N, C-alpha and C positions, 0 to 999 in steps of 0.2 A: 374332349370334343372340344374342337375349334367356336371361336368367337360367332362367326357367319351360323354355326350349324345352331349355336343356343340361340340365334337373335329368332333363327325360324322354328325352333321348340315354342318360346316364347310368344314369337305371333300367333303360330297354329292354339295355342294356351286360350289366350285372348280372344279370338275368333270366335275357341267351339265356347267360351265363357259369356261375350255377347251373343252370341246365337242361342246359347242355352236361355240367357236371361228375356231376349225378343219372344221368345217361345213359350214363357211364363208368361209371360203379359198376354200376349197372344191368349193363351189357355186362360187366363184369370176374367178376361173382358168375353170371351166367346161365350164360358160358361155364367158369366152375369146376363149377357145378355138373353140365352137361352132361360133362365129363369124370371127376367124381366117380359121374356114374350109367354113365357106360361103363366104370369100372375092374373088373375082376373082383374078386368076392370074396371075403373073410377067411377061411380057418380058424379056426371058432368053438369054443371050450372048452367047459367043461362050466361048472357053476353057479357063480356068483360064492362064495358061500359057504364053499362044498367049494374051491373053489383057495387063498382063504386062509385057508384050517384048516392049512393046511400053507406052510415058506416057499417064498416068490414072490417073482417080480418086476416091479415097475410102473413104466411107462413109457408116454410118450405115442405112437402110433400113427402114422403118416407113411405107410401104404399107402392109395394113392388109393382112393376109395370111400366111400359116405356117415358111415363110423367114422373120415375125415380128423378128427385132433387128437382124439379122444376116448382116452381112459385105459383102461390093457389091464395084464391081469395074466395072467402065465403061471407056472406051477410053476418052482421055483427047478431040481428037476430034468430041465427038459424045456424050457429058454430058446426054442429056435427052434420049437418046437410051438403046438397051437391058440390063440388065445387070446380070452380072457376078458374082455367091455369093461364098464365101470363106468358111469354115468348120465354121469361129470364130461368136459367137456371144456377143455382148457390148454393154453397155452402153455410153460407149465413144470411138474412136479411131483415133489414127494419126501412120501413114505410111509414111516410105521412100523406097527406092525402095529394099532394104536388111531386114529390117524389120518393126514392129508393135509393137503400144503400144495399148493393150483392159485392159479399167475397164471393168470388169461385176458387174452384181447384179444377188442372188440368193434367189427369194421374195419369203418366208412362212410364218410361225406361227413368227419367227426371221430371220430379212433380212441379208446375208451376202454380203461381194464384196470382188475381186480382181483385185488386177492389176499385168497383165502379159506380159511379153515381146514374142513376136510371131516371128517365124522364116520366110523363105523367103517361106516356106509350109504353113503358118499357122496356124502351130502344137506352141502349147507353148513351150519355149526355158527355162524360168525360170519365177520365179517369184518375181516381185516387191515390195518393203516394201509400206505399206499402211495401215494408219492408221485413220481410219471414212469415212463418205462419199466421195464415188469419185467426183471429180467437174472438173479436167482439167489437157488434160497429152500433152507432146510433146517431139519428139524426134530432135535432132539436123540431120542438112541436110546429115552428113555422116552416120546417125545412129549406132554412138559411144554412145549419151548420151540422157539421158532420165528423164523427169521431170513430177509427177504426184502433183496433189494439190489434198487435202482431207480436208473437213468441218470436224474439231474437235469436233465443240457446233456450233451451229447455223444450217439452211441448206439455206442461203441466203446470194447475197453480197449487197442486198440493204440497209443497215446501217450500215457501216465500223466502229467497236469499238464494234458491239453485235455478232460476232461472232467469230469465231477464226479456222484458221487454219494452214495445215502443209504439205509444201512444201518440197520434197525431189527430190535432182539430184544423178542420178546412171548413171558409166557407164555402156553402155548393156553389157561388160562382168563381169560384176556380182559386184565392188566394189561402194560400198555407198561413195560422195564424200561431203553431207553433208544436214543436213534438212537446207535450206534459212532461216528460226526464229531464228536460232541461228549465223546468218554473222551480220558483224558490219553493222547497218544502220546511214546513213550518209547524213541529209537534212540542208543545207545551212550550211555547216560548223562543223554542232552539230552532236553528236551521239545521235542517238534516242535508249533509254534505256525502255521506258514505256510498261508496261507488254502488253499493250493490239497491241502491234504493230503486224502485219501479211503482209506476202507476198506471191502472187500467180501469176502464169498466166505466166510464163516462156515461153520466145522465144529464141533461140542460135542462136547468132549471129558468129561464128566458133570461132577456138579456146578455148582459155580462157574466151571469154566474152559475158556475157547474158544481156537480160533485163528481165524485172518484172514487176508485181504491188508490192507495199509497201503501206501499211496503217498505221494510227495509230492518234488518238486524233480525229475522224471524218475526218480525208484528207484521200486523197492518192497521191501518186506521180507516175512517171514512174525513174522508178531506170536503171542504168547500173551497173552489178558487174561482179568482177573477182571469178572465183572459189578457184584462190591459192592464192590470199590475201584476200578470204573469205570475201569480202565489197562488199556493196551494195550502191551506190551515187544518190542521188536523180538527174531528170532534170530536171525535170517540175512537176506542179500538175496536179489533176484531171487526170488522165488516169487511166484505167482498161484495164485487158486482152491485153496486148499488142501484134502484129504479126510482124517481121520485114519484107520490103519486100527484093524480089529475089535480088536484086541489093544492097542492104545494105543500103539504104541512108534514108527512111522513116518508121513509125511503125504507123500501124493502130491500134485502139483501140477505147474503148466505154471510153464515160464521162456521169459525171452526172450534170454539170451543175446548172443550178435552176430547174429543171426539179422535178417531184414527186420523192417519194422515190420508189426505185424499178424499173427506167425507164431510157435508157440509150440513148444516140445519137453516131450514129457512125464518127469518125473522124481521120484524119489522119496528123502525124505530122514530120514536115520535119526535119532530125538531122544535115543538114546544116546548116539553114537557121533559124530550131526554130520557122517558119510559121505552122498556125496550117488550114488546110480544112475541114470544114463540107460539109459530104457527102451526097449525095441526098436522100439516105434510112433516113425516117422519123420518124419510126413505131421504137420502143424501140428493141432495140438487146444486148438480154444476153447471148453473145457468144464471144471465142475468134477466129475472123475471121480468114481466112485462105487469102495468094494472089492467086488467079488464075494467074496472070502477074504480070507483072510492074506496071500497067496502071488498076487492078480489081480487087475486093476484095470480095472473098465469105463467105456468113456465112449462121447459120440456124437457121431459123426461126419455133417457132410451128403455128398450124394453128388456126386462130383465132375463127373458131367456136366452140359451147359450147360441149364437149360429145366427144371431138377428141383425140385418142392421137397421132396423125401421126402430121408431118414437113415437110419443105420442105427449099431443099435450093437455096438461092438467091445469085445476082451478083449485082453489081455496080462499076461505075467509081470511080477510086481512088480522081478524080482531082475535083469532088465536081459537074461537071459536068451531064447530062442528068437525067437517073430515073431507079429506080430498076428493075430488070428482073428476071423472075423464071428461075433457072438453073438445077434442078432438082426434079419432084417433090417425095413426101412420102421418105423423106430423112434427114439425120443429121450426125450430126460429120466430115466436109467434111476436106479432104487431099488430094492434088495438089502431084502428083507425076511425076516431070516431066524428069526427065532420068529413060531410060529402064534397070529391071533387069539385071544384070551385071552376067552372069554364075560363081558360085563358091562364089559367093559373101555370107557371114554369119555372121551374129553377134557373 
């Protein structure tokens, strides 16, 4: 077989492969569109500005239908009620009364990702730094600071040391403060410089201070960081995806303990006493939880039924008592906005 014939055969094979891949993507999208079109309508709430004028919950809607993936808002007083949809479609969202972060994906032959800051009208204000597959997003309570975590290598938190993350803190005005992997990591008085160290899951404490997860050598720690000093210091081990309580006294988190790989248990760490409280939720939760109030944790859980792409938001008491309760059906990535939208506030 001549070189010219071999080249022609190879070109034909490539064309067939690309045509087959494109046909597969088209069929998947067509099937998805048909499923969404056949899904029952979701009850719609009132005017978006009216709903946001009072304390509310923001989340990604996972109800099958045309609004699948759209960001929705419900009153904090009626979380299971009719939802009001925003113009934004996100994989993960976090919000304050003045702005929001939207991590989005455009899935095709090649999937691309974006991180955007959205304004009070939910329109894009600016792009945020993003390298890799989006995983976590957080805003400070005043909406002035944003943190995004992406997987640069690997796509799971199941085995620390076998993935690489990039977590970047940015002022929502546009200034990039820094990549946390470049901050000094101090554990038990020693600076950790190992190449496998990773930081993710930021929760802001106000001013210069934040908390996050650090990992190296197969271990994870809760760390307290200083943006100005560019330093993070370990407080305790076996903590992932921390979330600071509204009163600033406790950290809710997921811990691995002696569970199998890829499974976690929710717990609360008291910053004043160091005490740990295991929560009544015994299912594995892979999420950075939110605080509904000072006594209640909220979090997303994928549906356990096979073949479903939906999820729900649950709540559980923060003191270890009670039992998990369904808060919002067909929802993911909840954010609690306790203050009303102040007129004239913009990022």
